[in-house]
N, C-alpha and C positions, 0 to 999 in steps of 0.2 A: 311482453310484460303485461301484467295484470294488476289491478288495484287491490286484489285480495290475496293474501299470502297463500301459496299453493304448496301442498306436500307432493312434490314430484318424485319421480323414480330415483332421483339422486339422493333423497333423504330417507327413503323407505328402508326400514330395518335398523337404522342407526338410532341409538337412544339419546334423548335430550338430557345429557348429564352434566353439561357445562353451565356454570353460573356466569352472570354478567361480570363479576369481579375477576373471575378466572380468565375469561376471554380478554378483558381489558388488560390484565397483567401479561397475558400471552402476546398481545400486540406490542406492548412496551418491551418485553423480553426479546421478541423477534427482531426488533430494530436495534436494540442495544446489544451489540455483539462485539466480536474481536475487531470488526471494521472500525468501531469507534475507539476502543481501548488501545489498539495498535496502529491501524491503518490511517487514523487521522493525522499522525505525525508526518506521513508522506505528503498529504494534502497541504499541511502547513508549510512544509519545506518547499513546495512549488509556488504557493501564492503569498506566503507571509500572513500578516494580520487580515489581509483582504479575503482570506479563506472564510471569514465570517459571512461575507456576502454570498460566497459559494454555497454555504450551508443554508442561508435564508432562501436562496433561489431554489435549491433542491428541496428544501422543506416545503416551500410553496407548491411545487409540482406534486409532491407526495400528498399533501392535504387535498389538493384538487382531485387527483386521481382516486384517492380513497373515498372522497365524498361522492364521486360519480359511481364508484363501486357500491357504496352503501345504499344509494338510491335503488340499484338493481337488486341488491340482497334483501332490502326491506320489502320489495314487491314479490320476489320469488327466492326464498332461502334455498340454497343448493350447496351441497358439499363439493360440487364442481366449480362453483363460483364463476370466475372470469371465463373459464372454458365453456361453461353452460351458456353464459350470456353471449359469448362470441358465436356459439352455434345458433342461438335464437336470432341473432342479428345478421350474421353473415353466412350461415349454413354449416352443414355437417363437417365439411373438410377443414374449415378454419377452426371450428370448435375443437375438433380432434387434434389438430396441429398444436394449438395453444395448450391443451391439456397435457399432451405427451411431452411437449417442450418443457413445461413446468416440472413434470415428473422426472424427466431426464436430468434437469438441472439439480433437483433435490437429491437424487441418489448419488450424483457425482459429488455434491457438496457434503453429503453425509460422510463419504469416504475422506474428504479433505479435513473435515472437523474431527473425525475419529483419529486420523493420523496426527493432526496438530496437537490435540489434547494428550495423546499417548506420548508424543515426543517430549512434552513438558514434564509430565509425571514420571517418565522413565529417567529423567535427569535427577529427580528427587530420590529415586530408589534404584541405584545402579545395578543391583543384583538381579533385577527382573527385566527381561527383554521387552522391547517396545511393542512387539506383536501381541504379547500377552495382555498388555493394557488395552490395546484396540479390541481384543476379544472380550475383555471384561466390560468395556463400555458398550459395545454392540449388544452383547447378551443382556446386560442390565437394562438398557433403554428399550430393547425389544420387549422384554418382560413387562416393563411399565406400560407400553403401548398395547399389549395384548390383554391386560386385565381391566378392561372397561374404561370408557372415556372419562368417567368421574375421577378415577385414580390418576389418569394421565393429567387431568386438569389440576388436581392438587399438587402433583409433582412439579409440573411446569410453573405453577403459581409461585412456589417457593424458590425454584430456580431463578425465575425472573425477579422475585423480591430481593434476592441477594444482590443482583446487579443494580436494581433501582436504589437500594440502600447505599451501595458503594458510590453511585453517582451523586446522590444527595449529600453524602459525607464529603465527597470531593468538592462539591460546590461550596459547602459551608467553610471548609478549610481554605479554599481558594479565595473566597470573599474576605475572610479574616486576614489572609496574607496581603491582599490588595489594600485593605484598610489599615494594616499595620498593628493589629491587635494580638498577633502571635508574639509571645515573649522572646526577646533576643533577635527579632527580625524587623527590619525597617519596612515601612509601607512601600510597596512596589509602585503604587499609583498607576497612571495610564501612560507612563513614558515609553514603555515598550511598544505601544500601539503605533506611535508615530516615529520612533527611532529606528535605527538599523535599516535605513533605506526608505523610510516612510511607510504609510499604510498600504501602498501598492508597490512594493519593492520590485515585483516582476511585471507590473503593469496589468492591463486588462487580460493579456494573454495568459499570465500566470493564474489569475482568478478563474479564467475559463478552463485551463488545464486541470485545476483542482476540482472544478465542478464535476468532471467525469468520474473522479474517484469518489467524491462525496455522494453523488446520486446513488451509487451502488451500496453505499453504507446504510441507506434507508430500506434496503430490501429486507423482507421478513414481516413487514406490517400487514401484508396481504393475507396472512394466516387467519386474521380475525374474520375475514369474509367466509373462509372455509369453516371455521369453528362455530360461527353463528348458527349454522344449520343444525348443530347439535346442542342448542340451548333451548330453554323452555318457551321463549318468546322472541324468535329471531328478529322480527320486524321492529319491535320496540328496542331490543337490546342493541342492534347494530347502530341505531341512530345515536344513542348515548355513548356507546363505546368509541365510535369514530371521533366524536367531538372531544372526549376526554383524552384518548390516546394521542391524537394529533397535537393537541396543545402541549401535553407533557413531553412528547418526543422533541418538539421544537425547543422547549425550555431546557431539557437535559442536553441536547446536542449543542445548541448555540451557546448555552450557559457554560458548558464544559470547555468548549473551544475558546470562548472569551477569557475564561480563567487561565488557560494555558498560554495564550499569546500575550496576556497582560502580565502574568507573573514572570515569564521567561522571554528572552529575545527569541524571535521566531527562527533565527538561523543558528541557534544553539544545537550542536550535533546530538545532544541528549534528547532533544525534542523529537527529532526524526526517528531515533531508535525506540523511544517509548515515552510519549508525551505525558501520560498520567504519572508514570514512575518518576520522570524528570522533575515535575512540579513538586511531588511529595519529597523527593530526595533533597531538593534545594532547601526545603524547610527543615531538614534534619530529622525527619520522622523515622524511627527505627523500623526495621523489617519491611521496608517498602518493596523490595524486589520480590520477596516471598508472597506478600499480600497481593501484589498486582498479578503475579503468576497464578495464584489461586483464583483470582477474579476472572482472568482470561480463560482458565480451564473451565470454570463454571459457565462462562459465556459460550464457549465452544460446545459443551455438553448440552446446555439449554437449547442452543440453536439446532444441534443434532437431534434432540428429542422432538422439537417442533417440526423439523423437516421430515422425520419418520412419520409423524402424524399427518402432515400436509400431503406427503407423497402417497400414503395409503388411502386417504380420502379422495384424492384426485383419481387414483387408480380405480377405486370403488365407483366413483361417478362415471368414469369412462366406460366401465363395464356395464353399468345400468343403462347407459345410452347406446349400447351396442358397439362401442368404439374400442373395447378391450375384451380379453377373454372372459367368459361367463364366470369362471372361478373367482375373479376379483370381487364379485358381488356376494360371495358367501359370507354370512354374518353369524357370529357366535351368539349364544344365549344372552351374553352381556352386551350385545349390540356392537361388537368390534369386527371389522372386516379383516379377519385374521390372515387370510390368504394374501390380501393386498399388503398388509403389514409385513409379512414374511418375505414376499416378493421384493418389496422396496428395500428391505434390509439386506436381502441376499445379493441384489445387484450392487448395492453400495459396498458390501463386504468383498465381492469379487473384484471391484475396482481397487480396494485397498491391497489385496493380494497382488494384483497386476502392478500396482505402484511399487511394491517392494521388489518384485522381480525385475521391473524396468523403471527404476526411480526417476530417471531423467527424461522419460518419454510419456508414459501413460497418463498419470494424473495431470501434469502440466498441460498436455494436449487436450484432455477432456475439459479442464477448467477454461482453456482458451476458447473452446467451441461454445460453451454455455455462458461465457463471460458477459454477454450482452443480452441474455434472456430477459432480464427485467425490463429493458426498453421495449422489447417486442410485446411482452405481456401488458405493460402499462399502455402502450399505444392501442393494442387490441381492446383493452378495457374502455379507453376513451371513445374509440370509434363505436363500440357496442352501445355505450350509453347514449350517444347522440342518435343512433338509429332507433333504439328501443324507446327512447323518450319521445321522439317524433311520432313513432307508431302509436304510443299510448295516448299522446295528446290528440292525435287525429281521431282516435277511437273514443275520445271523451272520458278516458279512465281516470279515476282518482287514485293517485299514488300515495302510499304511507309516508314517503319521504321524497322531497324534490330537491334536486341540485339547484342551488341559487344561481341567478344570472344566466339561466339558459335562454338561448343557445350560445350567447357570446362568451361566457366564461368557459364553456366546454371547448369552444373553438380556440380560445387562448391557451387552454391546457394542451391541445394538440399542437399548437404552434410552439409552445415551450418544449415539448417532447421532440418536435422536429429540429429545434435549435440544438438540443443536446445531441441528437443523432448527427447533425451537421458537424458539431465539434468533434465527435468521435471519428468522423470520416477524415478530419484534418490531422488527427493524431495517428502516427503509424501503428503503434501497438494496439490502440483502441480500434482502429480501422480493421485490423486483421480479426480481432475478436468479433466485431459487429458483422463483418462479411461472412465469417464462419457460422455465426448464429443464424443469420438470414438464410444461408445455404441449407442449414439443418432444418429450418422452418419450411422452406420450399420442398425439401425431401419429404417431410412429414405430411404436407398438404397433398403431394402427389400420391403417397402411400394411402392416405385416407380416401382419395378419389378412386384409386384402383381397387380398394377393398369395400367400397360402399355397397356393392351388391351382396356382400356376405353379412351385413348387419342383421341381427335377429329380428324377425318380423314383429312389428307392434311396439318394439322398445322405444324407438324415437318418437312415436306418436302418443306415448303415454303422458307426455307433458303438453297440456292444452295450450301453453303459451307459445309453442313452436308451430307456426303456420306450415301447412303441408308443402307449400311451394318453396319454403325456406329449408325445411329439414331434409329434403331429398337432394339438395345440391351436392 
């Protein structure tokens, strides 16, 4: 890590076309997805009102990890983000494994999101088959990603804006319902928070079980670290973006869940099926199901769009560091790594086809393998920050942004992540996911070690921030 922003091989050829507003909205949009609109009902069903504490704990972990990541991005902007920093801190094999793990996760999730969105839309237009909608979505979002990062930024900005507006509208309606200012409806007050078994109806165990679901709902925020490398002033932008995005995400997440468990009893079956729809339906608002279906489709397509972007930039960075085929580094005149984009989409589309051929085997199995990827990436980010910060402090370097409370707060972050991993090991379904993800990570590390002799000469040494004794591991 160095105190002066460096243009490394991972940013060479990419055009700085993203604005701070676009990256900020991308961070919000990446975190506000189907996991919040639909998946939060499952967490509420496990913990009851105590799920609010689960969200606060998970939100705290995300804020800390993103701050650690922002410190490294401010010093060395890179489209490889946490993969690049893991390489600088722990060596080539770890950096390669983290990068490929992230890429594999995204291409699998692209398939899941395309399938999910197509399933909803196909229900609106029965005359058209589901596969045709998947094709339309894949082609449309591939085109968006191929025609310059500036166009991608505009598209994703409005995608995310729709979700943000929906959340704000929901919060306003919810507060009005709680206060009793909606005509024809009595104030719900706070009685549902303590009724129906109390605030902790399932005890601490229920809150802990919900935490596992909630943690993964925050996935997607890491895209801002990748996108910052394609902005005009990465070091300055990342500092402001992280502060803004983290505060807003906490407000949106915790605020939305507070409205849901306050307006309705936590054990209402409708809450588990669709918490946002349940709240709006109980207030007698017309067209609730259609509106929420539209928002979920937008959320899925927005996340899919961001994942194509994130996967392509990670593939590009891996190629620049000699950890992926050289073709991944080919950049168009508009600064788009087109081969990386097409490769990422192609693998995702192949997964969709396999899912239709073997609907009960392929996609569920793949999602199970990458289900705990986020925990591995966050842990690698925390370890990298501790190592690189100590290295920078020992060298007397001045960093553009510094993680507060170092080293104690960084150690606390690692401890919190270890706690989440321990909870996952105690839950049968989560334990299987975690062990499969760890197994895949080990395989990727072994492959990286076996292929280290095939790295293109000079590629890894192009970044002066990677010491020779580290990069050759």
